[in-house]
C-alpha positions as CSV (number, residue, x, y, z in Angstrom):
1,X,97.4,124.4,85.1
2,X,94.6,126.5,86.4
3,X,92.5,126.0,89.4
4,X,89.1,124.5,88.8
5,X,88.3,124.9,92.4
6,X,90.0,126.9,95.1
7,X,88.9,127.1,98.9
8,X,90.5,129.5,101.1
9,X,90.1,129.1,104.8
10,X,86.4,128.1,104.2
11,X,83.9,127.4,106.9
12,X,80.2,126.4,106.9
13,X,78.4,126.8,110.1
14,X,74.8,125.7,111.0
15,X,73.1,126.0,114.1
16,X,76.4,127.0,115.8
17,X,78.2,123.9,114.4
18,X,80.8,123.9,111.8
19,X,80.1,121.4,109.2
20,X,83.5,122.3,107.5
21,X,86.0,124.2,109.3
22,X,88.9,126.4,107.8
23,X,89.3,124.3,104.9
24,X,91.7,125.4,102.3
25,X,92.0,123.3,99.2
26,X,92.6,123.5,95.5
27,X,91.7,121.2,92.6
28,X,93.6,121.9,89.4
29,X,92.5,121.2,85.7
30,X,92.7,117.7,84.9
31,X,93.0,116.2,88.2
32,X,90.9,113.3,89.6
33,X,90.1,113.8,93.4
34,X,88.6,111.5,95.9
35,X,87.3,112.7,99.2
36,X,87.5,110.2,102.1
37,X,86.1,110.4,105.4
38,X,83.6,109.2,108.0
39,X,79.8,110.0,108.1
40,X,79.5,113.6,109.2
41,X,83.0,114.4,108.4
42,X,81.9,117.2,105.8
43,X,82.4,115.4,102.5
44,X,78.9,116.2,101.0
45,X,79.2,119.9,102.2
46,X,82.6,120.3,100.4
47,X,80.7,118.9,97.4
48,X,77.8,121.2,97.6
49,X,80.1,124.1,97.8
50,X,81.9,122.8,94.7
51,X,78.6,122.6,93.0
52,X,77.8,126.3,93.7
53,X,74.6,125.4,95.6
54,X,75.9,126.1,99.2
55,X,77.8,129.2,99.9
56,X,80.7,129.5,102.8
57,X,79.8,131.0,106.1
58,X,83.3,132.4,106.1
59,X,86.5,132.3,103.6
60,X,86.4,132.4,99.9
61,X,85.4,129.7,97.2
62,X,86.3,130.1,93.6
63,X,84.8,127.7,91.1
64,X,85.9,127.5,87.5
65,X,87.4,131.1,88.1
66,X,84.3,132.5,89.5
67,X,84.0,133.5,93.2
68,X,80.9,132.5,94.9
69,X,79.0,135.7,96.1
70,X,81.5,137.6,94.2
71,X,80.5,140.8,92.3
72,X,79.5,139.7,88.7
73,X,79.3,136.1,89.4
74,X,75.9,134.5,88.2
75,X,75.7,130.9,89.6
76,X,72.8,130.1,86.9
77,X,75.5,130.7,84.3
78,X,78.2,128.8,86.5
79,X,76.2,125.7,87.2
80,X,75.6,124.3,83.7
81,X,79.5,124.0,83.7
82,X,79.3,121.7,86.7
83,X,78.0,118.0,86.2
84,X,76.6,116.5,89.4
85,X,75.5,112.9,90.0
86,X,74.2,111.8,93.4
87,X,71.2,110.6,95.6
88,X,69.9,114.3,95.7
89,X,69.7,114.7,92.0
90,X,68.2,111.3,91.7
91,X,65.3,112.3,93.9
92,X,64.4,115.3,91.7
93,X,64.1,113.2,88.6
94,X,60.6,111.6,87.4
95,X,60.4,107.8,87.8
96,X,58.1,107.8,84.9
97,X,60.6,109.3,82.3
98,X,62.8,107.0,80.2
99,X,66.5,106.6,80.6
100,X,67.2,108.6,77.3
101,X,64.8,111.3,78.3
102,X,66.4,111.5,81.9
103,X,69.8,112.3,80.1
104,X,68.3,114.5,77.4
105,X,66.7,117.0,79.9
106,X,70.0,117.8,81.1
107,X,70.7,119.7,77.9
108,X,68.3,122.3,78.9
109,X,69.0,122.3,82.4
110,X,65.8,120.6,83.3
111,X,64.7,117.5,85.2
112,X,61.5,116.7,83.3
113,X,60.5,116.9,79.8
114,X,58.1,119.8,78.9
115,X,57.1,119.7,75.0
116,X,60.6,120.7,74.3
117,X,62.4,119.5,70.9
118,X,65.6,117.8,71.0
119,X,68.1,118.0,68.1
120,X,69.5,114.8,66.7
121,X,72.7,115.9,67.7
122,X,71.6,115.9,71.3
123,X,70.0,112.5,71.0
124,X,73.3,111.1,69.6
125,X,75.3,112.6,72.4
126,X,73.1,111.1,75.1
127,X,73.1,107.9,73.5
128,X,76.8,107.9,73.4
129,X,77.2,109.1,77.0
130,X,74.8,106.0,78.0
131,X,76.7,103.5,75.6
132,X,79.9,104.6,77.5
133,X,78.3,103.8,80.9
134,X,76.8,100.5,79.6
135,X,73.2,101.7,79.4
136,X,72.8,101.5,75.7
137,X,70.2,98.5,76.0
138,X,68.2,100.4,78.4
139,X,67.3,103.6,76.5
140,X,63.5,103.2,76.8
141,X,63.2,101.7,80.2
142,X,61.5,103.9,82.8
143,X,64.1,105.6,85.1
144,X,62.1,104.3,88.2
145,X,62.3,100.8,87.0
146,X,66.1,100.7,87.0
147,X,68.2,98.8,89.5
148,X,70.5,100.8,91.8
149,X,73.6,100.3,89.6
150,X,71.6,101.1,86.2
151,X,70.2,104.4,88.0
152,X,73.8,105.3,89.2
153,X,75.3,105.0,85.7
154,X,72.3,106.9,84.2
155,X,73.0,109.8,86.4
156,X,76.7,109.9,85.5
157,X,75.6,109.9,82.0
158,X,73.2,112.8,82.9
159,X,76.0,114.7,84.5
160,X,78.3,114.4,81.4
161,X,75.4,115.7,79.2
162,X,76.4,119.5,79.2
163,X,80.1,118.9,78.7
164,X,81.0,120.1,82.3
165,X,84.3,121.3,83.1
166,X,83.9,119.9,86.5
167,X,82.1,116.5,87.4
168,X,81.1,116.0,90.9
169,X,80.0,112.3,91.9
170,X,78.6,111.9,95.6
171,X,79.1,108.2,96.5
172,X,78.4,106.7,93.2
173,X,78.8,103.2,94.7
174,X,76.8,103.6,97.7
175,X,74.1,100.7,97.7
176,X,75.7,98.6,95.1
177,X,76.4,94.9,95.4
178,X,79.9,93.5,94.8
179,X,79.2,93.0,91.1
180,X,77.7,96.4,90.7
181,X,80.3,98.0,92.5
182,X,83.2,96.5,90.6
183,X,81.3,97.2,87.2
184,X,80.8,100.9,88.2
185,X,84.6,101.2,89.4
186,X,85.7,99.7,86.0
187,X,83.8,102.2,84.0
188,X,84.8,105.3,86.3
189,X,88.3,104.2,85.6
190,X,88.1,104.3,82.2
191,X,86.5,107.8,82.4
192,X,89.3,109.0,84.9
193,X,92.0,108.0,82.6
194,X,90.5,109.8,79.6
195,X,92.4,112.9,78.9
196,X,89.6,114.7,77.7
197,X,87.1,114.0,80.4
198,X,86.6,116.9,82.9
199,X,88.1,117.4,86.3
200,X,86.6,114.9,88.9
201,X,85.8,114.9,92.5
202,X,84.2,112.0,94.2
203,X,83.0,111.3,97.8
204,X,83.2,108.1,99.2
205,X,83.7,106.2,102.5
206,X,85.5,103.2,101.0
207,X,89.1,102.9,99.5
208,X,88.0,100.1,97.4
209,X,85.8,102.3,95.4
210,X,88.8,104.5,94.2
211,X,88.8,103.9,90.6
212,X,92.2,103.5,88.7
213,X,93.2,107.1,87.2
214,X,92.2,109.0,90.3
215,X,95.2,111.1,91.2
216,X,94.7,112.8,94.5
217,X,92.8,112.3,97.9
218,X,91.5,114.4,100.5
219,X,90.8,113.0,103.9
220,X,88.5,115.0,106.4
221,X,87.3,114.4,109.9
222,X,84.9,116.4,111.9
223,X,85.0,119.1,109.2
224,X,88.8,119.5,109.2
225,X,91.3,118.4,106.5
226,X,93.7,115.8,107.7
227,X,95.5,115.2,104.5
228,X,95.4,116.2,100.8
229,X,97.6,115.4,97.9
230,X,98.7,112.8,95.3
231,X,96.9,109.5,96.2
232,X,100.1,107.4,96.4
233,X,101.7,109.7,99.0
234,X,98.6,110.5,101.1
235,X,96.6,107.4,101.2
236,X,98.7,105.7,104.1
237,X,97.5,103.4,106.8
238,X,98.5,106.3,109.5
239,X,96.3,108.9,107.6
240,X,93.5,106.6,107.0
241,X,93.4,105.4,110.8
242,X,93.5,109.0,111.8
243,X,90.6,109.8,109.4
244,X,88.6,107.0,110.6
245,X,89.4,107.0,114.2
246,X,90.7,103.3,114.5
247,X,93.8,101.3,113.5
248,X,93.6,100.4,109.7
249,X,95.9,98.9,107.4
250,X,95.9,100.2,103.6
251,X,97.3,98.1,100.8
252,X,97.8,98.6,97.2
253,X,96.7,95.7,94.9
254,X,97.8,96.6,91.3
255,X,95.9,99.7,90.4
256,X,93.5,99.4,93.2
257,X,93.2,100.0,97.0
258,X,92.0,97.8,100.0
259,X,91.8,98.6,103.7
260,X,91.2,96.4,106.7
261,X,91.4,96.7,110.5
262,X,93.6,95.1,112.8
263,X,92.7,92.1,114.7
264,X,91.5,92.8,118.2
265,X,94.1,91.4,120.9
């Protein structure tokens, strides 16, 4: 399998502080990775590199075979091959647009409609992705009127619209109540287990949000990688405790994971 993402000794330094420090990591075609770590660990920085919107200060980053900053690499040709869903994208989208329009505009690499005409095949694809995320009854609803869970599902459908080779999910379950989280995890699990779905990287703080079908985990703390590999091997109590800086116990419950702290003595 070829590498979808390859970072070699990558650091990102801002105002003298390393947001990520000497990270070497590779994601192969078909893998589904989750990035775990506390606030400020560097998770979103890694995702921004993977999206090609952030270049390393040091080291080498290759995305879908293209080196960031390399001769002949055009990030404007690279970016449509990468799907991104997260808060940063939600803030760019007009609240007045319908759910269907919000997904359709991704086909043209736009965030807002501008008198463009969409082919019937584009509309059918957008509706198919929305149906897959449980949003088929919301096509004419305004994006700004959606609940947090509905908005998250719309963003994932939008990210899939360009048939990306790499799908990036930045805390997709953040801000959801228990029902909303479980519904989203169930749908992400279905997507992760689809052999035709793109390679995936998801950022989260919580092991409970790891959907069935995710194959690998990367744990990061203070910009440094603590563990990286198959989730069954690396998602351990020892690694998670080191990652979050306090004693934690990880349990596997069927095809899901849970973590809790040890009682105070």
